[in-house]
N, C-alpha and C positions, 0 to 999 in steps of 0.2 A: 783147749779152753776148759776150765773147770765146769762142773755141772751147775745148773741154776739152783738157787736156794730161795725158798719162799719164807724168808726171815720175818717179813711183815704180815704174814697171813693174808696176803692180798689175792691169792689165787682163788678163782671161782669159775663158774660156768655161765654162759649166755645161750639161750635157746635161739637157734637160727633155722633157716629153711633146710640146712644140711644136718640138722641135729645139734646137740650141745657142743659149744666151743669154749675152750679155756680162755679166760680173760684174767687180767691183773687189775683189780679195782683200785682206782685212786682214792676213793672215799675211805678205804681202810686206813690210809695214812692220816686222814682227817680224824677218824675215830680214835686214833692213838695220839692225837694232839700234835702231830708233826707238821700239819699243813692246813691252810685254809684255801681249799681248792678254788673257790670262786674269786679269790683275790689274786691268784697267780695269773699272769698273762696266758692266754690260750696256747700260744706257741710253747711256753715252758711246761704246760700241762702235758703236752704230747711228748716232750723231751723227758719229762718225769716218768711217764708210762714206759718209755723205752728203757730207762735205767731200771725201773722196778721189775720189768720182765726179764732183765739180763743179769740180775744180781748173782754173782758166783763167788764172791769173796776175793777175786783176783783182778779180772778186768773191770768189773763193777763191784764196788764194795758197799756195804750197807750205809756207811757214813756219806758216800756220794749221794745216795738217795735222800738221806736226811738233809744234806746241805741244800739240795735243790728244792726239796719240799718246803724248807724254811726260808726260801729266797725272799729278800726284800730289796727295795731300791738302795743302792750303795753298798750291797754285800761284797765281801772280799771275793776276788776272782778265784775260782777253783777248777782244777782240771777234771773233766769227766770223759767217759768213753761212750760215744754215740755209735749205735749199731744200726745203720740204715737197712730197710727191708729190700731195697733194690738199687740198681745203678742204671742211669741212662747216658748214652753217648751219642754224639754226632760224628760224622765220618772224618772231619778234619782232625778231631781229637781221638776218635775211635780207632783209626788206622794206626797211629803210633802206639796206642794202647795194645792193639793186637800184635804189633811188631814187638813190643816189649815183652808181652806174655810168651810169644814164640821164642824170643831170645832167652827168656828165663828157662823155658823148656830145654833149649839147646845147652844152656849152661848147666842145668840140673843133670842132664845126660853126661856131659863131660866130667862132672864132679862125682859121678857115681850114684846119683840119687834117682828117684822115680820121676820122670818128666810129667806124668799124669797128676802129680801133686800140684802142678801149676794148672789150676782149673778154677773158674768162678764158682764160689760156694753159695752165692745168692744170685737171683735172676738179674740178667743184664740185657737191656734192649738197646740196640744201635740203630739209629735212623740215618740213612744216607740222604743228606739234605744240603750239604755245603759245596757240592762239586759242580752243579750246573752253572753255566756262565751265560750272560746275555750276549751271545754272538749275533743272533738274529732277533729282530724286533719289528713291530709294526706290520706284521703279516700273519695270516692264518697258519702259515707253515712254521712260525717261529718256535712253537713248543716242540714239534717233532724234530725240527732241525737242531735245536739246542740239545735235546736228549740224545740224538744220534752222535753229536760231537762229544757229549759227555761220556758216552760209552767208549768212543774211540780213544779219548784221552786217558781214561781211568780203568781200562781193562785189567791191568795188573793189580791195582788197588782192590778192585771189586773181587777179583779171583782170591786175593788174600782173605777178604771178609767171608767169602763162600767157604774157604778152608776153615776159618775160625768157627763158623756156624756149625760145621760138621765135627771139628776136632774137640771143641769145648762143650761141656754141659752148661745148661743154664744161660745160653748165649743165643739170642734171637736177633735177626737183622730185618729191618724194614727196607725194602729195595728202593732204588732211585725213583723219582717221579711221583712220590706219594704225598709228601708234605714236609714241613719243618718239625724237628724233634719236639719242640715245646708245644706246638699246637697239636701234634699227634698224641703227646702225653696228656694234654688237657682234655682232648675230645675222646680218647680211647684207652690209653695205657693205664692211667691213674684210676684207682678203685676207691680212694678215700679211706676205706676200711678193708683190710685184707682178711681172708680166710685161707689159712695155709696149714697143710699137714706137717707136723714137726714131731719126730720121735713117736710116731704111731698114734698121735692124737691131733685133732683139729684145733687150731688156735685162732682167735680173732684179735687184731691189733691195728693201730693206725698205719696207713700207708705212708712210708717215709722213704726218702731217697737222697742220693747225691748224684750230680751229673757233671760231665766234663765240659760244660758250657756255662758261662756265668749267668745266662738267662734261664737256667733251670728254675729260678725263682718264680717263673710264670705260674707254676703249679701251686704256689702259695695262695693264689686267688681262689682255688678250689678247697682250701683248708688242708692242704697236704704240706707237711713239713719237709723242706728240702732246699738245697742251694747248690751253687756251683763250686767245684773243687778242681784242683789241678789233676791232669790225667794220671800223674804219678800216684797221687793219693787215692784216686778212684780205683786204680789197679790193686792197691793194697787192700782196699775195702772189699773188692771182688774176691780176693784171696782169703777173706775171713778175718782181716785185721780191723780193729775198732778205729773209728775216726776220732782222734784226740782233739779236744777243744776245751776252752774255758767257758764256764757258765757266763753267758753274755749279759750285758745291759740290754734292756728292752725299752725302746722309745715308743711311746704311744702317740699316734696321730689321730686326733679327734676330728671327725668329719661332720659338718653340719650343712644344712641347706641342700640344694640340688643344683645340678648344672643348668645354667640359663639357656634360653634359646640361642642357637648359633654356636655354642661351645661343645666340644667333643671330649671323649675320654683322652685323646691325645693331648689336648690343651690342658686337661687336668694333670696328666702325668708330667708334662713339662713344667707346670707350676710347682708340683710336689718335688721334682728333681732339683729345681732351683732352690727351693726352701730348705730341703734336707741337706744339700751340699753346703749351704751357708751354715747350717746348724752343726754339721759334722757328725756322721753316724757310721763311720767306717768301723767294721768289726762288731757292730751292734745289730740286734734284731729290731726291725720296725714292725709294729702291729697296729692295724687300723681298727678304730672303734668309734662309737658315737651314733647318733640318730641318722646321720647321712648315709651310713652303710646300706640302709634299707631302700635307698633311692638308686643304688648302683646295681646294674646288671652284673652277672658273674663275668662276662667278657670284659666289662669295664674294670672290674677288680683285677682280672688277669693282666690287663694292660698296665695297671699300677704296680702289680707284683713283678711283672717282667723286667721293669726298668730299675729294680733294686740296685744292680751294679752301678747304674748311672748316678744314683744318689748315694752310693757308697755303702749301703747296708748289706749285711749277710743275707737277710730276708726282708720281704715286705708282706706280712702275713694277714690273711683274712680268716676268721673262724668259720666253721661250718654253721649254716643256718638254713632257713626255708628256701632261700635263693639257690643254695648249693644243691638241694634236693631237686628243685625244679630244673636246674641245668643238667643234672645227671639224667633225669627223665627225658629232657629235650634232646639230648645227644644220643639217645637210644640205649642207655644202660638198662640192664634187666631190672624189673621191678623188685625182685627179691634182694638185689644188691642195694637198691635205694632204701629199702626197708631196713636192711642190715646197718647201713650208714646212720640212719635216723635213730634206730634203737641203741646202737653201741654208743654213739656220741652223746645222746641224752643221758644214758646211764653213767657215763664217765665224766660228765660235766664238761664236755667238749662242744656243746651245742649252744649257739648264741641266739637269744631272742631280744626283742626291743626292750623287754623288762629285765634283762640280765644286769647284775651289778657290774659296774666298771672295774676291771682289774687295777691293781697297782702297777705303775710303770716307773722306770728310772727317771724319765722326763716326759713331758707331754707338750706337744705342739698342736695348734688348732688351725683348721682351715674351713672357712665358709665357702662351700663350692659355688654359691651364687655369684662370687666375685671372680670366678675363672673366666678368662676371655680368650678368643682365638689367638694363637701364638705360633711362632716357630722357634727353633733353637739353633744357634750357629754364630759364626761360620766354622767353628772348630771343636766346640765341646757341647755335650748334651745339656749341661747345666746353664748355658748362656742363653736364657730365654729372651725372646724379643716379641713384644705384643705386635700383632699384625699391622697396626697403624704406624709402628715405628721401624718396620723392616727397611724401608727405603733409606731413611737417614742413617740407620745403624749400619747398613751395608756400605753406604758411601763413606762413613767414618772408618770402617774396617778397611775399605779399599785404599784409603790414603795412609792410615796409621799402621796397619798390619801388613799391607801388601805393597806400599810405596807407589800407588798408582793414583791418577786423577780421573780415570775413566776413559773409555774409547780407545784404549790401547796406548796410553801415554804414561810416562813416569810422573809422579806427583811433584810439582815444583815446590821448592823449599818454602815453608810457611803458608802453603795454600789452605784454603778453607774446605775441609772435607764435606761440609754440608752442601756445597755447590759443585761438588766434583763431577757429577754425572754429565753435566753439559747438555746442550740441545740435541746432539745426535742421539743420546740415550733416550730422550723423550720421544724423538721420532721413531726410534726402534720400538719403544713400548706401544706406540700407536700403529704398529704393523707396517711401517714403511722402510724396514731394514733390508728387504730383499734377500734375506738369508745370510747377510754378512754378520759375523760375530764381532762383538766388542766387549770390553769389560762389563761384567754384570749380566751377561747373557746366561740363560738357563740351558746348560748343555745336556743335563740328565734330569729326567723326572721319573721317579720310580715308586710305584706302589709295591712295597716289599716288606719283609720282616714279619716274624711271628707277633711282634708287639701289637701291630694294628690289623694284620690280615686275619687274626683270630677273632676279631671283633666285628660281628655283622653290622652293628650300627654305623661304623665309619666306612665299611665297604659298601653297604647299601647307600649310604650318604654320597659316596663317590659316584656310584652308578646313577643316582638321581641327578646329581649335579651335571654329569656327563650328558644325560638325556636332555636336560634343559639347555645346556650349551649348544648341543647339536640342533635342537629345535630353533634356537636363535641364530643359527648359521655360523657359529664360531668354529675355528679350527686351531689345532695346536701349531705353534710355529715350526716351520720345516726343519730347523736345525736342532730341535730338541729330541734327544734319544729317550723314547718312552718305553715303559715296560710295566707289566703287572705279574708278580710272582706270588700267588696265594700260598698260605701255609698249609692248606689241605685242599683236596679236590671238592670237598663239601662247599667251599666258597664259590667255585664255578657253578656248581649245581644250583645253589639258591639265586645267584645272579642271573643264571639262565632262566630259572623258573619265574623270576620277577620281570623278565623281559628287559633287563638292563645291560646284559653283556654286549649286544650289538652296538649300543651307544658308546660304551667304553672302547670298543674296537674301532668305531668311527673316528675316535680321537687318537687312534693308534696305541691304545692301552690294551694290546693283546696279551694273552697269557704266554709268558716266555719260559715258564717252568714252575714246578712246585718245589721250592727250596729256598735257601737263604742266598740271595743273589747280590744285589747292589750293596746291601747293608754290610756284608762281609768283604766286599771288594771285588765281587764277581760281576762287575758292571759291564765287562767286555770293553772292547776298544770303541772310542768315539768314531763316528763316520769319518772317512778319510778327509773330506773337505773341511769338516769342523776341526779335526786334529791338526791339519796343516795351518789353518788360521790361528789356532791357539798357540802353536809352537812358534810360528813366524812373528806373531805379535806379542809373545809372552803374556797372553791375556789372562785375566782373572775371571774365569767363568765359574758357574755354580752348578751344584747338584741339589735338588730338592727331593727328599725321600721320606717315606713313612717308616723309617727305621729307628734304631736306638743308638747307633754309633755314627759319629761324623768326624772322627779324629783325622788329623792331617795325614795325607798320603794313603788313606784307607779306601776311599770310594773309587777313585780313578787317578792315575798318575798325572793327568793333565788338568784335573779339576781341583782348584785350590780352595774354593769356598763351598762349604757343605752345610745344608740346613735340614733339620728334622721337622716334619710337618705331618698333619693328618692327611689321609688319602684324598679327601675333597680338596684340600689346599694344594696337594701335589698337582692335581689336575688344573687348578686355578693358575698356578705359576707356569705350567706347561702352556696354557692358553696365552698368558701375558708374555711369556718368553724372556722375562727379565726379573732381576731382583730389585732394581732401583725404580720400582713403581710402588705406589701406595694403594693397595687393593681395597682399602677402606674408603677411598675417595676417588681414585682414578679408574677409568674403565678397564675391564679385562681385554677388550678389543671392540671391534665394530662389526655390526651385522652387514649383510650384503647390500643394504640400503644406506650404509654409512652412519647408522645410528649407534651411539655408544651402548655397550652392554656392561653392567656393573655386577660385581660379585654378589651383592646383596639381592639382586634380582633373580639369581639362579641358585642361591643357597637353599638346600633342602631343609624343611621344617622337621622338628622332632616327631610330629604327628605323621608326616609322610613316611619317615623312616620306620616308625613303629608299625604302621599299617602294612608296609611292605614285608617286614620281618614276620609279623603274625600270619601273613598270607602265604609265605613261601617256605619258612624254615620248619621242617618236620623231622621227627626222630628217624623216620624211614631212610632219609638221605644219609644219615650217619651210619645206620645199620648196613645199608647197601655198600657204602664206600669202605667200611672197616671190616666187612665180612671176610675178605681175603687179603688183608693188609700185608701179610708176609709172603704172598705168592710171587708178585712181580710180573713183568711182561715177558715176552718171548726173548728179548735181548738178555734179560737177567737169567732166565732159565737156561739159556744157551751158553752161558759162560762156563769155562772149564773149572772143575772143582779139584784142586790138589788133594791127594789122599795122604793118610798117615797121621800119627800123633805129633811128629816133628815136622816143622815147615822146612821145605827144601830151598835154601837160599840160593839165589842166582847172582853170581858175581857180576854179570853183565847188565843187571837191571838198574835203571836210573830212577825207579820209583821205590823199590823195597830192598833194603840192605840190613844185614844184622848189625845192630848198633854195638859200639865197643864197651857199653856200660858194664857188662858182666864177663867180658873176655879176660882171662887170666886173673879173675877175682880171687883173692886168697880167702881161705875159710875163716880166718880170724882177721878182723879189720885192724889196720895200723892205727896207732894212737894219734889223735889230732895234735898238730904241732903249731907253734906260733908262725906267723907269716913274716918273712924277712925280705927286705929290699924289693918290695913289690912296686910295679909301675902302674899308673892309671891308664887303662885302655881307652876309657871315655870319661869325659867330664860333662855332665848333663844338667839341665835345668829342672823346673817344676813340671808336674803332670806328664812325666814320661810314661807313655802307654806301652802295653805289651805289643801293640802294633809297631811302635818305634823300635822295640827290641827284636821282635821276630815278625816281620810283615807276613800277611796272608795272601796278598795280591800278586800282581805281575812281577815276573823275574826279569830284571834288566839284562839285555844281551851283552853289555860290556862290563858287567860286574863279575865278581868271583864265581857266583853260582851259575851265571849265564855262560861264562867261559868253560866251567866244568862240564856243563851239558853239551856244549858245542864240541868240545874235545872228544865226547863219546858219541858223536854223530847225531845229536838231537838238534833239529832245526829250530830256529827261533819261533816259528809258528806252532811248534809242538812243545814249547816250554811248559805250558799249563801254568799253574800258580804255585807259590810257596806252600799254600795250604794243602794242595794235592800232593806235594812232594815230601810231606812230613814223615813218610816211611823211609826216607833216605837221609841219614845224618850228614852225608857228605854235602848234599845240597843245602841242608838247613844250617849247618855251622858256617857255610860261606854266605848265607843270607842273614846271619845274625847282625843286628844293628844296621841293616841295609835299607831301612826305610828312606825313601827319597827326600823326606822332610825332616830327617833327624839333623839336629844341629849340635855337633860335638865341639865344646868350647876349647878343646885341645887343638882343633884345626879351624881357627876363626876364618870366616869368609867362605867356608864350604857348606854345602848342604848335602846330606846323604851319608853313606857309610865310610867316612874318612876320619883319620886320626893322624897324629904325629908320632913316629917312632922315636924313642928317646934312648940315649942322650943326643943322637945325631940330628934330631929335628926334622927328619925327612917325612913329608906328607905321603901317606899311602892308605890303601883300604884297611879297615879294621881287621879284616881276616888276614891280610898279608902281614900286618904288624903283629898279630897274635902268633902267626907261624914263626916270625923272626924271634919274638920273645921266647917262644917254646924252645927254639934251637939254642938260645942263649941261657936257658934255665932260669928265666925271670918269671916269678908269679905275677898275677894281674889282679887289680881291683877296679871297681867302677865307683865314681862319685856322682851323687845326684842330689836333687832338692826335695821338695815335698811331693807326696803322692807318687812315689816311684812304683811303676808296675800297675798303674790304673788300667781299667778296661777289661778286655776279654780274658777268660780263663785260658791260659796258653802255656802248656808245659814246655814248649820249645823256647819260650822266653827265658827259661832257666836252663834247659838242656844245652841250648846254643852257647851261652856264656861259659857253661861248665866245660864244653868241648874246646872252647877257645883258651881255656886256662884261667878263667876268672875264679878267684878263691873267696872274695868277699865283695859285698856291695855296701857302701857307706852312704846313707841318705838321711834326709830330715824326717821322712815318714814313708811307710810302705803301704800299698794296698794289700788287703787281706790275702787274697788267693796267691798273688805273686810272692809274697813273703814266705808262705808255706811251700810254694814250688821251689824256691831257692834252697830251702832247707832239704827238701826232698831230693835235690841233686847234690847235696853236700856243699853248697855255697852258703857262707855265713852272712846273714843280714845284720848290719850294724847301723845303729841310729845315733845321730848326733844328739848330744844332751839338749834339753829345752833351752831355747834362746841362742843356740850355736848353729852354725852352718859353715859350709865351705867358704862363703864370702866373709863371714865374721872372723874366721880363723886365718884368712889371708892365703888360702890354698888355691893354686891354679892348676894343679894336676901334673906339674913337671917334677914334683918331689919324688923321693924314694920313701916307701911306707913300711914301717915295722908295726905289727899288731901283736901285742903281748897279752897273755892271760888265757889263750886258747888251750895251750898245753896244760896238763895236770887236771885239776878238779873244776872244769868248766861247768857252770850251773845255769839253769834258765834265768834269763834276765840279768846275767852278770855284767858288771862294769869292766870294760877292757881298756887298755892304754894304747894309744896310737902315737907314734913318733914319725913326723914328716920331715925328711932331711932335704933341704934345698941345695941347688948346685953351688951356691956361694958359701956353703958350710954352715949356714944358719939352720935352725930347726924350729918346728912347732910341735908342742906336745898337747894332746887333748884326750879326753875320755869319750867313749861311746858305750851304748847299751847293746848287748847281744840280744837281738830279737828272736831268740829261741825261747818260746813262751811256756813250753810244757816239757815234762820229762820224756814223753814219747818223741817229741821233736828232737830232743837232745840225743836220744838213742839213734834216731835216723841220721843225724849229723855225724855222730861218732862212727857210724857204719859207712859213711861216704854217700848216703842216700837211703830213702825209704825202701826202695825195691831191693837194694842190697841187704838191708836188714831183714826183710821178709824172706828172701832167698836163703839167707843163713839160718833163719829159724826153721824153715822147711827141711833144710839139710840135717 
């Protein structure tokens, strides 16, 4: 990289507790008439500082700075290079990243280069948080038992991470049982402003990052610029490559009023998610402003920022203000760091006050927070908000229309009224006379889980107070409900214990089952045997209620079809009621031992009760004590073997870690991209296909291709673990691609799961087996899809898997941001139907042969390509598509067959 150049004269110094620090002052651009800093969105000011500090005439050019400084709503998109200060990983995405880096070292050695060139050049923190499963629940032993099982299952993966921690510079690992990456980031890792030695001098600059989890955006609540990227992109950033992006549109959300009594931050974020999904903010920054900001605590802001992927935005940003400083102090940060944040942000125009002028935005939406009401979202998508009083009728309607049931374990008769579907038996069950028997609508899982809400003391304390009041009234959770509580950090348990609330949660069987991402990622564990048997025998539609951010089909548990997001207090409420087809606004939760009804409104905590408890129990010392030895780990962690050496020793017998084929036999010069000829469709999919549909993270079916692979290698079904934990083995992952049990491939009508038709013979088989057959026949593959293809989690295996199956292009009506870039990162071409066109409008059913022309030669970002679809009867359909390669850097990645191949060739 070329040396930095101070062409704008912005370089100066700032006095800090460590002495003078180099800063690049944004006001110098204003002095030169290039910018009106106060009119720029705060998020773009931070991005502007990043460009200003990295001007070198090559990666960042002076004209890039000028273009961003002069940004106005409606400005032409322009490519810029963002240089994040650090990277955060979680283990589901971090293990494959470590595997890829190890594989790049092996390839570098084979090709005669220096393996140590493959090394993170910026700080990387990996938090092991996605591997604990809820095997045990409802007992004091649950946490210790689940951790023990976690280490048994994941010993090989953890040994790899221990090797990475030793072999790579700038690579830290937070051991299992500590917390969820985003909450650890919020409470400890993030500094808001960094002081770092660079080239023999100390520099001060905003803390920025990218992470391999889509909910990296939680840190936006702290005024830190960062978002989720694919693991492939994160690895390139680690290796010193810029993150290429277009200057985004910034949508302002003006908040007024304050949350009313009875409403929570969860209810607010579900309202915002619904609102912004309807608006359409994919690929845009969202920034919150307005007088309502001063009524929101920082954890409330973090809750809103966390769910940016659910409402489709790249970020959901909150500027630094007095509440930010109070949070930093409250979580035990050093006073000199808090003063640095205040001084730097005020001097750079990055500090918000109630009197700050409103920035200009591409568009503005308004929300009066006093109109927010208690709500859930479901049964399949986070944006499908349902007010609490409408949950009963909404579920009954979904039961009939989406699941084809009338309630109580019966198929819905043709023409039946969904509003009366639950029947008298469901009412009896709601009143506690079900004797443990399950029927449609039963709550099978109730989980207080996910960083979205467990990072927020107000909803966690609220859940504890509700639990106390419920126990005092003699209520108990229904016996068939699998309950769990998985806080995002150990601090949560500390303050719940100090408040005297933990025993009441445990009395309702909400024991701590682990400190990590459990039910929300699909690590809910198996249902109790009796419940599972009833669900399978009756093909029942049972529900999960979780305080998470994702409720996509097939994600939470294979046997649970209806999934609802809710605040932690409402999770407990539905565990007490035991059913979805009750109206908690009017119906009793249950009955006390004397037969008197108990209503939700009678035990709901007041805002004053919550505030008083938090003020009494939450102290900076709790955070300092918990994070003082955050990288140490327990005796299990310390006792793991640590492989030595700069090169990882691959074990051919391992079913967890294998060298991926991405760099094996990679030529020094990439072959020129070619047009795609006579391709077959491997899958024809509808709208809102998630990365969970493409590459599930949860249970591995014993009779599927991945399950058969493991059994052939002596792995018992009980030891399968999950797809998420097997991401270090490409053989498992490619067999699990498109293996979600709820996937509906229109090429194989009447099936559900990973099935397709092999063409032209029409034989129905698994997608993996069909891909193998097509590879042997030399047939390239494409995928057809509708709107929002690749929505949901940041998941590089949703691109790696299709690549290994032979998919060369995905043709969709629209793409989710992270998945689109992941496809390019693996050398798969994302192609978008022209506006107003779709597979249906063009009459395509996926049985055609596809020729895609315009790839060979001078392919450019945003190019229009021609597609010819030839039917079996000799007729054909011609149409055009847009190549969703948006920047020259993305084009370079595609031409190299992937972003990591491009990086490896550069380093060679």
